[in-house]
Steps between C-alpha positions, in 0.01 A plus 500: 500500500696818415365726224699788344304794375594823322361852520631697211464786483389617844275787394379823685867580551767710316698286276528123447515246799488127470429270797556129509376297805497150602171386667463208726173401677353842417798706645793669336815319593760689279489804270724693263462859386620610173517838329508438121637835365865622505606788726773714348448882559801525717724438210346797310614721782867435474725796397212745536488818712381400840280794532290356208462150654164569647343586178606152358424293811140622519453309177552172693128498507188679384349481840781550741656782333521761787657247751806430269547875437534574869721183595727589197529872602569407871781253385671794314454736784640236734805462288564865465402592856234741400248626751159614357289801627213439731247613249621237252481235773139577583393515135663160432315359809175613374557378154605158636225493751229534246677237286459253790127596560395470138716179443345331801152601402554362148644193627223407746205570259631441161771247541413291809129529577388259230688217700238550771197659328264317254375734257248266341356450863429871519240457239275312745540744783214687657579877453299597810703240716820636325404856609433392848845325507680809372327727757592265780874520443547865405339844427614478136278728293429240219280259708139512374300214374456690177878545440574127560206408265670725236828325551347163470323591173831644352689180586214289372499691170876455478474120564225462251719613212730211557805709470630504862836656447685486830239264649515228223741261683363554861453185705121570551315258705817367635446303836761719670277814439310554816347853492125531487353666180429823682869541618599407136271771357639759744868407417414525124359853555815594683717351226335740257528793748868455556555526123392855511667592848848377419482691170433820683728481806809428284454851344718603804797363308404683210493822692836448669683277227347646180357163386411158617642236423867607440526810709727781347596715819735284686872602501808385672524759780129566538216583268454724202144631585535836671322603821366856511168622625514797269554303175234325290786284345603355847361330807264741629194538716270395217698189438529413864112535520472253205726249663293531832179416311650194347641377844151566646333286219753223561455506871119483456516191287767322708323562828146432384550244224839326496548430865132401568522267192801325641328461841179369339672252257776359750273316732372267219872415426670462843653160412722710259648639828696170518602477124761663289740609771828367336840555672383778742814702434413853451707797368403869501760764401298784646390820334340844500771723649354788705798704616883481495575239771663277238443155382317306640389693811326764277248258358134519580464138373774320703769262355554149644543124452292230662607135481274196533204712627671618820342847567695521812824556305510758235860537361634804321541485119855459353500540120835321489322174593301492178618269226354344189530140367444381146531119570146450378471814277566520132811703549872431546739655748873536443658268741224271527130493572520361852618824661282779604608857377427826676319734270814722471677201331166379350495383139194468252666275239228475239704293255416183696477213242372223710148337482197763514145493416295373312426214710227252618645493857778692629836338561461581875830304589700760295411857391132589473446877550621837371466639850815468731502386847564773749594405851548700828761344707463206283125469586203543271280796611154635429464868425186700468218663710494196738882536561456872558208456739664224690828690551297819603272302733783327664691828551197652652420756216191678633289546197567137388446336843179689555359420159620129505348448845181666390459251197611199702261592772191532266604165341544336847840365419865558623816612314589140408252514208714756321746227389256389228334579166222669678736686728699628181160629370389671836855655534458679159177640618639615837785669320275686261305639786797626702663634175207712393457651849883566497509680173322807639788528745759515235291768297465707820875484558559614153255802538647578839850517363401703195347759748839549640622638163703196432439405122799282447413193287849388364852458633725630216824460698630176305305530173830573326671158427844659535440518866437119535763257614650282233342199659176470709237252582159533666177318565139634507222325691124565474208311645293468187144379516609150442799515739871578539663638198871558470712662230868478501743713285869519444624822354843507327635808308161672525315213335318181611725209522246253639145525596274242680150492622337247748135553474216374733387229268863391462499425874157338505517323161839346560586163386696258712848579616816275487381331821173410328297750738191610333412864435203673684242425230593141496522453866164681564319240277606196700214352690232687305184286454384473143115431461520451116841457317320601169416837662780574740342819656692451825840554321366833356393610855853466653678623178282808470526591867881590411372716211768378265674727247701277273554804263719653766703182525531410135513665165518333158740612223723311243871539483463791267287696751181454300162410633430130443117496532199699601181388671173698477354513846113548509 
């Protein structure tokens, strides 16, 4: 007998996500993903100076601020054919690198770990055995019996208050939780440690960007923060030394805590290597330019497209093959909803008057989400760390292949396990490790270039709008922590005529297209076993493995541009 369940809202994400699923004989047979807020920031950008766009687009989200700054600036630089100085490129790489590292760390410990870790079980752990477990997997400095006893006492005191905060709705004691108490206590300790480490390492962005979130030093044509070893108001030896300290802190935690935790937890959940794969179509737009060889050969992280899990055939990315549909989205297209539009021609028609929430169940035969349906060559795609690692692995990227093979070897499994919920989680950890190791190279390259006497940080050649063509268009790609991010801009008479962004969660959270093909969230849930429909932990495991950011995909304003509602998040 079929049973339809609703998970709304999916928590431990950014924004509002609703999942409806049909369960038959304990397995999901159909699913629908719905974003329940309106997206409309692109309309705010029309008729503005394109040099200011980055400052608006970083307000898409309170978490993914930096990534939209960079994609927006790259779109304008592409439209106006602006080359930025080497120093600016390296600074951008360092800023975006630590964004990835911090974001992945927060995701694993604070957004995803509680799908696998039973906090209540940690209260029954033996601290001595927990210390022995910790010491067996890494030389991490916090590993004594006394330390874990202290953590257990803190958690016990917290639980005894009855005010559990973020732990209130956890599925404690769920039959799908498999870690022994000692592993749970170790993971809870690392959850708390990660709160401190992520707060410290992101100070790199405050040094280079003046603040975090919402950095202030990006500019079309480069950066605004100067480089000068003889100035206290510029990037100098002292600031470089500070950045090195934070990189070292991050590397220590990733190498001695994050990676060992993944390797320790994964063997208890290896069945998840066969769950959550979805369409197995992967898109990486590439990123982290290192010289002047031009797109995309200049990228440290390569671009590529993989279809149907075929790692023997990585195709080049062609942005002209990207379209978006609104057949099942709460929007309307001029000319009809059955046609896909390239972002240059994209519309965000927020005056749609058809049926919208509230609802008991979605009208899934019609429109049911504020997220559009992006397609590449008319195929649904997955974007994110797994896509990046698969493309890089298939192309023989040395750091990626070495690290992936190391992790797979320790788990005793082959690359085929990557097409899964577990593979998605492992790929994020692999990327964090290679990213933190790579950041020192970019910092070294910046220092070496400064030593040559090159302090250039901004290209002013086309800053004057009178030098621009009357019509221009450009796109900017960035591999954000959650995946391929694209911004497209059309400039006419020096102002923005049209602006569209296709964000990672728009790709992954897509509703069905005109052919009825599911989006990646929806497809990844098919075949998932559900032990207890009243506590659908398994849905959360796969959804959280994508690290959804619905705030990037949707924003809620009324027709007068006023905020409709506020929610206090504890």
